ZADO-605640 format. One record per atom (N, C-alpha, C): x, y, z; residue in three letters; atom name; residue number from 1. Coordinates in Angstrom, 2 decimals. Layout:
! ZADO-605640
         u         v         w    aa   at     i
         X         Y         Z   Ala   CA   NUM
...
***
This chain:
! ZADO-605640
         u         v         w    aa   at     i
      4.45      5.91     44.11   Met    N     1
      3.74      5.12     43.38   Met   CA     1
      4.56      5.15     42.14   Met    C     1
      4.52      3.88     41.41   Ser    N     2
      4.95      3.93     39.99   Ser   CA     2
      4.03      3.96     38.94   Ser    C     2
      4.32      4.87     38.02   Ser    N     3
      3.62      4.98     36.95   Ser   CA     3
      3.82      3.89     35.80   Ser    C     3
      4.70      2.90     35.98   Thr    N     4
      4.87      1.78     35.04   Thr   CA     4
      3.89      0.71     35.43   Thr    C     4
      3.06      0.42     34.28   Pro    N     5
      1.81     -0.54     34.54   Pro   CA     5
      2.45     -1.96     34.94   Pro    C     5
      1.88     -2.40     35.92   Ser    N     6
      2.06     -4.08     36.08   Ser   CA     6
      1.54     -5.00     35.09   Ser    C     6
      2.08     -6.20     35.23   Leu    N     7
      1.24     -7.33     34.47   Leu   CA     7
     -0.24     -7.46     34.72   Leu    C     7
     -0.73     -7.22     36.03   Thr    N     8
     -1.97     -7.28     36.34   Thr   CA     8
     -3.01     -6.21     36.05   Thr    C     8
     -2.20     -4.96     35.57   Asp    N     9
     -3.09     -3.63     35.10   Asp   CA     9
     -3.78     -3.91     33.94   Asp    C     9
     -5.12     -3.70     33.71   Pro    N    10
     -5.70     -3.69     32.33   Pro   CA    10
     -5.12     -2.89     31.37   Pro    C    10
     -5.20     -3.54     30.14   Pro    N    11
     -4.44     -2.90     29.11   Pro   CA    11
     -5.07     -1.63     28.97   Pro    C    11
     -4.26     -0.63     28.45   Ala    N    12
     -4.77      0.77     28.09   Ala   CA    12
     -5.68      0.67     26.87   Ala    C    12
     -6.49      1.72     26.99   Ala    N    13
     -7.72      1.66     25.82   Ala   CA    13
     -7.03      2.19     24.47   Ala    C    13
     -7.40      1.76     23.58   Pro    N    14
     -6.87      2.36     22.34   Pro   CA    14
     -7.55      3.85     22.22   Pro    C    14
     -6.85      4.34     21.32   Pro    N    15
     -7.35      5.84     21.12   Pro   CA    15
     -8.74      5.93     20.44   Pro    C    15
     -9.44      6.71     20.86   Ala    N    16
    -10.89      6.73     20.18   Ala   CA    16
    -10.70      7.11     18.67   Ala    C    16
    -11.48      6.47     17.93   Leu    N    17
    -11.43      6.73     16.46   Leu   CA    17
    -12.48      7.73     16.02   Leu    C    17
    -12.37      8.64     14.95   Ala    N    18
    -13.13      9.75     14.72   Ala   CA    18
    -13.65      9.50     13.29   Ala    C    18
    -14.79      9.83     13.10   Pro    N    19
    -15.26      9.69     11.78   Pro   CA    19
    -14.47     10.60     10.75   Pro    C    19
    -14.31     10.15      9.56   Arg    N    20
    -13.64     10.95      8.65   Arg   CA    20
    -14.24     10.76      7.04   Arg    C    20
    -14.26     12.15      6.59   Ile    N    21
    -14.49     12.12      5.17   Ile   CA    21
    -13.45     12.55      4.42   Ile    C    21
    -13.04     11.79      3.24   Ser    N    22
    -11.73     11.99      2.64   Ser   CA    22
    -12.06     12.48      1.19   Ser    C    22
    -11.20     13.59      0.79   Arg    N    23
    -11.64     13.75     -0.82   Arg   CA    23
    -10.14     13.64     -1.43   Arg    C    23
    -10.25     13.12     -2.49   Thr    N    24
     -8.83     12.84     -3.28   Thr   CA    24
     -8.11     14.12     -3.30   Thr    C    24
     -8.63     15.15     -3.89   Glu    N    25
     -8.07     16.68     -4.25   Glu   CA    25
     -7.47     17.38     -2.85   Glu    C    25
     -8.14     16.84     -1.80   Gln    N    26
     -7.55     17.29     -0.51   Gln   CA    26
     -6.61     16.42      0.24   Gln    C    26
     -6.44     15.20     -0.08   Ala    N    27
     -5.59     14.13      0.58   Ala   CA    27
     -4.15     14.65      0.43   Ala    C    27
     -3.31     13.93      1.31   Glu    N    28
     -1.89     14.31      1.29   Glu   CA    28
     -1.29     13.25      0.27   Glu    C    28
     -0.59     14.19     -0.49   Ala    N    29
      0.18     13.75     -1.75   Ala   CA    29
      1.49     13.00     -1.41   Ala    C    29
      1.96     11.89     -1.74   Ile    N    30
      3.14     11.37     -1.64   Ile   CA    30
      3.68     10.83     -2.90   Ile    C    30
      4.93     10.70     -3.19   Arg    N    31
      5.38      9.93     -4.55   Arg   CA    31
      6.39      8.80     -4.18   Arg    C    31
      6.03      7.76     -3.72   Pro    N    32
      7.13      6.58     -3.75   Pro   CA    32
      7.25      5.95     -4.93   Pro    C    32
      8.20      5.30     -5.27   Phe    N    33
      8.74      4.84     -6.47   Phe   CA    33
      8.36      5.75     -7.79   Phe    C    33
      8.29      7.09     -7.70   Gly    N    34
      7.71      7.89     -8.71   Gly   CA    34
      6.29      7.81     -8.98   Gly    C    34
      5.46      7.04     -8.31   Ile    N    35
      4.12      6.96     -8.45   Ile   CA    35
      3.44      8.10     -7.61   Ile    C    35
      2.58      8.87     -8.31   Asp    N    36
      1.68      9.85     -7.46   Asp   CA    36
      0.60      9.25     -6.87   Asp    C    36
      0.62      9.40     -5.51   Met    N    37
     -0.16      8.79     -4.79   Met   CA    37
     -0.86      9.77     -3.64   Met    C    37
     -2.35      9.59     -3.35   Arg    N    38
     -2.93     10.52     -2.30   Arg   CA    38
     -3.36      9.56     -1.32   Arg    C    38
     -2.97     10.04     -0.08   Val    N    39
     -3.28      9.37      1.01   Val   CA    39
     -4.67      9.68      1.61   Val    C    39
     -5.68      8.73      1.40   Leu    N    40
     -7.25      9.01      1.53   Leu   CA    40
     -7.37      8.78      3.13   Leu    C    40
     -6.82      7.74      3.75   Leu    N    41
     -6.99      7.58      4.98   Leu   CA    41
     -5.89      6.85      5.63   Leu    C    41
     -5.15      7.22      6.48   Asp    N    42
     -3.77      6.86      7.08   Asp   CA    42
     -4.28      5.76      8.31   Asp    C    42
     -3.17      4.99      8.35   Ser    N    43
     -3.30      3.73      9.30   Ser   CA    43
     -3.68      4.51     10.64   Ser    C    43
     -3.05      5.43     11.08   Glu    N    44
     -3.29      6.12     12.36   Glu   CA    44
     -4.75      6.56     12.71   Glu    C    44
     -5.48      6.97     11.81   Ala    N    45
     -6.81      7.38     11.81   Ala   CA    45
     -7.60      6.21     11.96   Ala    C    45
     -7.31      5.07     11.83   Thr    N    46
     -7.88      3.78     11.91   Thr   CA    46
     -7.40      2.61     13.04   Thr    C    46
     -6.53      3.56     14.07   Gly    N    47
     -5.95      2.41     15.06   Gly   CA    47
     -5.28      1.33     14.50   Gly    C    47
     -4.70      1.58     13.13   Gly    N    48
     -3.94      0.62     12.46   Gly   CA    48
     -4.63     -0.62     11.62   Gly    C    48
     -5.92     -0.45     11.78   Ala    N    49
     -6.63     -1.33     11.16   Ala   CA    49
     -6.91     -1.27      9.62   Ala    C    49
     -6.60     -0.24      9.04   Phe    N    50
     -6.95      0.04      7.60   Phe   CA    50
     -6.16      1.11      7.09   Phe    C    50
     -5.81      1.32      5.89   Ser    N    51
     -5.30      2.46      5.23   Ser   CA    51
     -5.67      2.47      3.84   Ser    C    51
     -5.87      3.66      3.04   Ala    N    52
     -6.47      3.64      1.90   Ala   CA    52
     -5.51      4.74      1.00   Ala    C    52
     -5.44      4.42     -0.07   Leu    N    53
     -4.66      5.32     -1.21   Leu   CA    53
     -5.18      5.49     -2.72   Leu    C    53
     -5.02      6.46     -3.12   Val    N    54
     -5.43      6.43     -4.45   Val   CA    54
     -3.94      6.37     -5.35   Val    C    54
     -3.74      5.73     -6.26   Ala    N    55
     -2.31      5.81     -6.91   Ala   CA    55
     -2.68      5.97     -8.39   Ala    C    55
     -1.97      6.77     -8.96   Glu    N    56
     -1.90      7.05    -10.37   Glu   CA    56
     -0.88      6.61    -11.21   Glu    C    56
     -1.11      5.70    -12.05   Ile    N    57
      0.19      4.70    -12.57   Ile   CA    57
      0.24      5.29    -13.94   Ile    C    57
      1.45      5.39    -14.29   Lys    N    58
      1.77      5.85    -15.70   Lys   CA    58
      1.72      4.63    -16.63   Lys    C    58
      1.59      5.07    -17.94   Pro    N    59
      1.61      3.81    -18.88   Pro   CA    59
      2.85      2.95    -18.88   Pro    C    59
      2.92      1.77    -18.90   Gly    N    60
      3.83      0.73    -18.88   Gly   CA    60
      4.51      0.77    -17.49   Gly    C    60
      3.94      1.30    -16.47   Glu    N    61
      4.42      1.20    -15.04   Glu   CA    61
      3.71      0.50    -14.14   Glu    C    61
      4.17     -0.19    -13.18   Gly    N    62
      3.43     -0.89    -12.04   Gly   CA    62
      4.37     -1.68    -11.20   Gly    C    62
      4.03     -2.29    -10.01   Pro    N    63
      5.13     -2.85     -9.23   Pro   CA    63
      5.49     -4.46    -10.10   Pro    C    63
      6.69     -4.77     -9.75   Pro    N    64
      7.09     -6.12    -10.12   Pro   CA    64
      6.35     -6.97     -8.91   Pro    C    64
      6.75     -8.55     -9.48   Pro    N    65
      6.22     -9.42     -8.64   Pro   CA    65
      6.59     -9.21     -7.07   Pro    C    65
      5.61     -9.21     -6.13   His    N    66
      5.72     -9.05     -4.47   His   CA    66
      4.82     -9.85     -3.85   His    C    66
      5.09     -9.68     -2.42   Leu    N    67
      3.94    -10.07     -1.57   Leu   CA    67
      4.27     -9.51     -0.27   Leu    C    67
      3.21     -9.44      0.30   His    N    68
      3.12     -9.08      1.76   His   CA    68
      2.88    -10.33      2.70   His    C    68
      3.74    -10.44      3.92   His    N    69
      3.53    -11.39      4.73   His   CA    69
      2.49    -10.89      5.85   His    C    69
      2.33     -9.79      6.08   Asp    N    70
      1.30     -9.25      7.17   Asp   CA    70
      0.09     -8.74      6.75   Asp    C    70
     -0.24     -8.70      5.64   Arg    N    71
     -1.58     -7.78      5.27   Arg   CA    71
     -2.28     -8.33      4.03   Arg    C    71
     -3.59     -8.21      4.02   Glu    N    72
     -4.25     -8.50      2.78   Glu   CA    72
     -4.30     -7.13      1.82   Glu    C    72
     -4.47     -7.19      0.53   Glu    N    73
     -4.34     -6.02     -0.06   Glu   CA    73
     -5.53     -6.14     -1.13   Glu    C    73
     -6.04     -5.03     -1.34   Tyr    N    74
     -7.13     -4.76     -2.09   Tyr   CA    74
     -7.05     -3.77     -3.12   Tyr    C    74
     -7.42     -3.82     -4.44   Phe    N    75
     -7.26     -2.85     -5.54   Phe   CA    75
     -8.77     -2.75     -6.15   Phe    C    75
     -9.19     -1.53     -6.50   Tyr    N    76
    -10.57     -1.01     -7.08   Tyr   CA    76
     -9.78     -0.20     -8.21   Tyr    C    76
     -9.99     -0.78     -9.37   Ile    N    77
     -9.65      0.01    -10.52   Ile   CA    77
    -10.67      1.22    -10.88   Ile    C    77
    -10.13      2.47    -10.79   Leu    N    78
    -10.91      3.41    -11.09   Leu   CA    78
    -10.90      3.87    -12.67   Leu    C    78
     -9.68      3.86    -13.13   Asp    N    79
     -9.57      4.34    -14.71   Asp   CA    79
     -8.32      3.66    -15.23   Asp    C    79
     -8.56      3.23    -16.48   Gly    N    80
     -7.53      2.50    -17.33   Gly   CA    80
     -7.59      0.92    -17.10   Gly    C    80
     -6.43      0.57    -17.85   Ser    N    81
     -6.57     -0.90    -18.01   Ser   CA    81
     -5.09     -1.46    -17.52   Ser    C    81
     -5.12     -2.36    -16.85   Phe    N    82
     -4.05     -3.15    -16.14   Phe   CA    82
     -3.97     -4.61    -16.65   Phe    C    82
     -2.62     -5.11    -16.68   Arg    N    83
     -2.44     -6.54    -16.88   Arg   CA    83
     -2.05     -6.86    -15.50   Arg    C    83
     -2.77     -7.74    -14.84   Leu    N    84
     -2.70     -8.00    -13.53   Leu   CA    84
     -2.16     -9.81    -13.28   Leu    C    84
     -1.36     -9.78    -12.56   Ser    N    85
     -0.93    -11.24    -12.15   Ser   CA    85
     -1.10    -11.56    -10.53   Ser    C    85
     -1.93    -12.37    -10.24   Val    N    86
     -2.39    -12.61     -8.60   Val   CA    86
     -1.97    -14.42     -8.66   Val    C    86
     -1.09    -14.73     -7.95   Ala    N    87
     -0.86    -16.11     -7.71   Ala   CA    87
     -0.68    -16.88     -9.18   Ala    C    87
      0.07    -16.22    -10.04   Gly    N    88
      0.22    -16.81    -11.37   Gly   CA    88
     -0.91    -16.67    -12.41   Gly    C    88
     -2.00    -16.28    -11.93   Arg    N    89
     -2.97    -16.16    -12.93   Arg   CA    89
     -3.07    -14.73    -13.34   Arg    C    89
     -3.10    -14.75    -14.69   Glu    N    90
     -2.99    -13.48    -15.22   Glu   CA    90
     -4.24    -13.02    -15.93   Glu    C    90
     -4.45    -11.62    -15.85   Glu    N    91
     -5.83    -11.17    -16.37   Glu   CA    91
     -5.63     -9.72    -16.98   Glu    C    91
     -6.57     -9.26    -17.75   Thr    N    92
     -6.59     -7.86    -18.08   Thr   CA    92
     -7.62     -7.37    -17.34   Thr    C    92
     -7.63     -5.95    -16.52   Val    N    93
     -8.77     -5.74    -15.93   Val   CA    93
     -8.75     -4.28    -16.24   Val    C    93
    -10.02     -3.87    -15.93   Gly    N    94
    -10.39     -2.19    -16.15   Gly   CA    94
    -11.34     -1.87    -14.97   Gly    C    94
    -11.87     -0.56    -15.26   Pro    N    95
    -12.79      0.11    -14.26   Pro   CA    95
    -13.65     -0.63    -13.72   Pro    C    95
    -14.04     -0.63    -12.53   Gly    N    96
    -15.10     -1.35    -12.03   Gly   CA    96
    -14.57     -2.94    -11.27   Gly    C    96
    -13.31     -3.11    -11.54   Thr    N    97
    -12.62     -4.31    -11.15   Thr   CA    97
    -12.12     -4.18     -9.64   Thr    C    97
    -12.45     -5.17     -8.95   Leu    N    98
    -12.05     -5.20     -7.45   Leu   CA    98
    -11.22     -6.56     -7.29   Leu    C    98
     -9.98     -6.31     -6.88   Val    N    99
     -9.04     -7.40     -6.75   Val   CA    99
     -8.70     -7.82     -5.37   Val    C    99
     -8.68     -8.77     -4.84   Phe    N   100
     -8.61     -9.12     -3.56   Phe   CA   100
     -7.15    -10.04     -3.48   Phe    C   100
     -6.06     -9.64     -2.75   Val    N   101
     -4.87    -10.42     -2.87   Val   CA   101
     -4.54    -10.85     -1.36   Val    C   101
     -4.79    -12.08     -0.89   Pro    N   102
     -4.42    -12.70      0.47   Pro   CA   102
     -3.00    -12.37      0.74   Pro    C   102
     -2.74    -12.27      1.91   Arg    N   103
     -1.25    -12.29      2.31   Arg   CA   103
     -0.45    -13.30      1.69   Arg    C   103
      0.87    -13.14      1.78   Asp    N   104
      1.79    -14.39      1.34   Asp   CA   104
      1.32    -14.62     -0.47   Asp    C   104
      0.71    -13.83     -0.96   Thr    N   105
      0.19    -14.21     -2.29   Thr   CA   105
      1.19    -13.33     -3.30   Thr    C   105
      1.71    -13.70     -4.19   Val    N   106
      2.80    -13.13     -5.24   Val   CA   106
      1.56    -12.35     -6.25   Val    C   106
      2.03    -10.89     -6.39   His    N   107
      1.08    -10.30     -7.37   His   CA   107
      1.85     -9.11     -7.81   His    C   107
      1.48     -8.77     -9.11   Ala    N   108
      2.16     -7.59     -9.79   Ala   CA   108
      0.96     -7.02    -10.69   Ala    C   108
      1.00     -5.77    -11.21   Phe    N   109
      0.46     -5.11    -12.23   Phe   CA   109
      1.20     -4.16    -12.98   Phe    C   109
      0.58     -3.92    -14.28   Thr    N   110
      1.01     -2.86    -15.14   Thr   CA   110
      0.20     -2.19    -15.89   Thr    C   110
      0.19     -0.94    -15.99   Asn    N   111
     -0.72     -0.15    -16.87   Asn   CA   111
     -0.45     -0.50    -18.24   Asn    C   111
     -1.28     -1.19    -19.04   Ile    N   112
     -1.10     -1.43    -20.32   Ile   CA   112
     -1.93     -0.39    -21.17   Ile    C   112
     -2.37      0.73    -20.66   Gly    N   113
     -3.09      1.66    -21.50   Gly   CA   113
     -1.96      2.57    -22.13   Gly    C   113
     -2.52      3.60    -22.80   Ala    N   114
     -1.77      4.79    -23.44   Ala   CA   114
     -1.90      5.99    -22.49   Ala    C   114
     -2.61      5.97    -21.35   Thr    N   115
     -2.53      7.03    -20.58   Thr   CA   115
     -2.57      6.72    -19.06   Thr    C   115
     -2.44      7.69    -18.08   Ala    N   116
     -2.32      7.27    -16.89   Ala   CA   116
     -3.63      6.76    -16.32   Ala    C   116
     -3.51      5.59    -15.56   Ala    N   117
     -4.61      4.76    -14.93   Ala   CA   117
     -4.71      4.91    -13.44   Ala    C   117
     -5.86      4.97    -12.88   Arg    N   118
     -6.08      5.18    -11.28   Arg   CA   118
     -6.45      4.00    -10.75   Arg    C   118
     -6.00      3.74     -9.50   Val    N   119
     -6.48      2.43     -8.54   Val   CA   119
     -6.59      3.18     -7.38   Val    C   119
     -7.67      2.41     -6.60   Leu    N   120
     -7.86      2.75     -4.99   Leu   CA   120
     -7.22      1.61     -4.43   Leu    C   120
     -6.31      1.71     -3.42   Glu    N   121
     -5.53      0.56     -3.09   Glu   CA   121
     -5.73      0.61     -1.47   Glu    C   121
     -6.20     -0.25     -0.83   Trp    N   122
     -6.19     -0.38      0.70   Trp   CA   122
     -5.72     -1.85      1.23   Trp    C   122
     -5.19     -1.83      2.47   Thr    N   123
     -4.83     -2.97      3.17   Thr   CA   123
     -5.25     -3.11      4.58   Thr    C   123
     -5.61     -4.32      4.71   Ile    N   124
     -6.00     -4.72      6.19   Ile   CA   124
     -5.11     -5.60      6.82   Ile    C   124
     -4.30     -5.55      8.02   Pro    N   125
     -4.06     -4.17      8.52   Pro   CA   125
     -3.56     -3.13      7.54   Pro    C   125
     -3.63     -1.86      8.19   Gly    N   126
     -3.27     -0.88      7.24   Gly   CA   126
     -1.96     -0.56      7.14   Gly    C   126
     -0.91     -1.23      6.82   Ser    N   127
      0.31     -1.06      6.81   Ser   CA   127
      1.09     -0.57      5.56   Ser    C   127
      0.30     -0.48      4.26   Asn    N   128
      0.90     -0.19      3.24   Asn   CA   128
      1.05      1.36      3.01   Asn    C   128
      0.10      2.21      3.73   Glu    N   129
      0.47      3.62      3.79   Glu   CA   129
      1.74      3.78      4.37   Glu    C   129
      1.99      3.51      5.62   Pro    N   130
      3.23      3.47      6.41   Pro   CA   130
      4.58      3.27      5.51   Pro    C   130
      4.12      1.91      4.73   Tyr    N   131
      5.41      1.53      3.79   Tyr   CA   131
      5.74      2.72      2.67   Tyr    C   131
      4.33      3.06      2.00   Phe    N   132
      4.86      3.91      0.96   Phe   CA   132
      5.46      5.23      1.50   Phe    C   132
      4.97      5.65      2.78   Arg    N   133
      5.57      6.83      3.35   Arg   CA   133
      7.05      6.78      3.64   Arg    C   133
      7.58      5.46      4.08   Ala    N   134
      8.77      5.10      4.17   Ala   CA   134
      9.74      5.20      2.91   Ala    C   134
      9.11      4.53      1.85   Val    N   135
      9.75      4.59      0.52   Val   CA   135
      9.94      6.17      0.09   Val    C   135
      8.87      6.98      0.24   His    N   136
      8.74      8.38     -0.09   His   CA   136
      9.94      9.13      0.77   His    C   136
      9.96      9.00      2.06   Arg    N   137
     11.02      9.67      2.70   Arg   CA   137
     12.40      9.37      2.42   Arg    C   137
     12.84      8.07      2.10   Met    N   138
     13.82      7.50      1.55   Met   CA   138
     14.37      8.12      0.15   Met    C   138
     13.31      8.44     -0.68   Glu    N   139
     13.75      8.97     -1.79   Glu   CA   139
     14.05     10.46     -1.80   Glu    C   139
     12.99     10.98     -0.89   Gln    N   140
     13.14     12.47     -0.68   Gln   CA   140
     14.55     12.85     -0.12   Gln    C   140
     15.28     11.79      0.69   Ala    N   141
     16.64     12.15      1.40   Ala   CA   141
     17.79     11.91      0.47   Ala    C   141
     17.59     11.53     -0.85   Gly    N   142
     18.88     11.36     -1.47   Gly   CA   142
     18.62     10.26     -2.33   Gly    C   142
     17.48      9.95     -2.78   Gly    N   143
     17.14      8.94     -3.82   Gly   CA   143
     17.24      7.59     -3.45   Gly    C   143
     16.93      6.65     -4.32   Phe    N   144
     16.74      5.15     -4.11   Phe   CA   144
     18.06      4.74     -3.57   Phe    C   144
     18.09      4.07     -2.30   Asp    N   145
     19.16      3.48     -1.59   Asp   CA   145
     18.76      1.85     -1.46   Asp    C   145
     19.19      0.76     -2.24   Pro    N   146
     19.13     -0.41     -2.00   Pro   CA   146
     19.27     -1.03     -0.57   Pro    C   146
     20.13     -0.50      0.04   Ala    N   147
     20.22     -1.18      1.41   Ala   CA   147
     19.04     -0.78      2.45   Ala    C   147
     18.81      0.73      2.41   Arg    N   148
     17.71      1.20      3.06   Arg   CA   148
     16.36      0.49      2.50   Arg    C   148
     16.35      0.28      1.37   Phe    N   149
     15.05     -0.33      0.68   Phe   CA   149
     14.73     -1.52      1.29   Phe    C   149
     15.81     -2.43      1.37   Ala    N   150
     15.78     -3.65      1.91   Ala   CA   150
     15.49     -3.58      3.31   Ala    C   150
     15.97     -2.61      4.14   Glu    N   151
     15.36     -2.66      5.49   Glu   CA   151
     13.81     -2.17      5.55   Glu    C   151
     13.54     -1.40      4.48   Ile    N   152
     12.17     -0.94      4.81   Ile   CA   152
     11.36     -2.26      4.55   Ile    C   152
     11.53     -2.94      3.37   Asn    N   153
     10.89     -3.92      2.89   Asn   CA   153
     10.94     -4.90      4.25   Asn    C   153
     11.87     -5.20      4.90   Gln    N   154
     11.99     -6.22      6.00   Gln   CA   154
     11.03     -5.55      7.19   Gln    C   154
     11.11     -4.34      7.34   Ala    N   155
     10.25     -3.86      8.57   Ala   CA   155
      8.78     -3.96      8.14   Ala    C   155
      8.56     -3.85      6.84   Phe    N   156
      7.16     -3.91      6.41   Phe   CA   156
      6.43     -5.21      5.91   Phe    C   156
      7.42     -6.16      6.32   Ser    N   157
      7.04     -7.61      5.70   Ser   CA   157
      6.42     -7.75      4.29   Ser    C   157
      7.46     -7.10      3.56   Thr    N   158
      7.18     -6.89      1.91   Thr   CA   158
      8.44     -7.76      1.47   Thr    C   158
      8.20     -8.67      0.43   Glu    N   159
      9.02     -9.37     -0.25   Glu   CA   159
      8.95     -9.11     -1.97   Glu    C   159
     10.13     -8.80     -2.56   Phe    N   160
      9.92     -8.77     -4.01   Phe   CA   160
     10.45    -10.05     -4.54   Phe    C   160
      9.86    -10.66     -5.53   Val    N   161
     10.25    -12.02     -5.98   Val   CA   161
     10.47    -11.85     -7.38   Val    C   161
     11.41    -12.94     -7.91   Ala    N   162
     11.58    -13.09     -9.35   Ala   CA   162
     10.45    -13.64    -10.08   Ala    C   162
     10.23    -13.14    -11.40   Pro    N   163
      9.00    -13.88    -12.05   Pro   CA   163
      9.39    -15.04    -12.31   Pro    C   163
      8.54    -16.04    -12.49   Pro    N   164
      8.71    -17.39    -12.80   Pro   CA   164
      9.28    -17.40    -14.33   Pro    C   164
     10.15    -18.56    -14.44   Gly    N   165
     10.64    -18.72    -15.89   Gly   CA   165
     11.81    -18.08    -16.03   Gly    C   165
***
């Protein structure tokens, strides 16, 4: 008998999901792009459906304009003030603000405050956490490598774009 499934075999059941309670202080720490992040819920724990992180962004820092072709992204501002751009619309946002960024939408943000700011970030499906882990591993293995970074962006359907003008 062959252990290889045939085309007529029913698909394998996905792994069972387990309830989880996550606390920021106990979450795994990673540091992609020099940004301190805590992985509250990784995509593996949700069968790939969702991942959530808390990021601490230093004053003047934040990602340049970019987009994701394969996922929706959400931000909930916990602390601080950000200058946010989504699909060309710019706004200053602070604690208590929820931002939804559909896939293929150019977005960027910068901490405009004098102190570190924190944001809860999650994606559906949960591919941002594996993306940030890949960038973290690249930097840990010898620093920023533009060729490897391009490979990571391609693998995770992320594209950085030049700002308009």
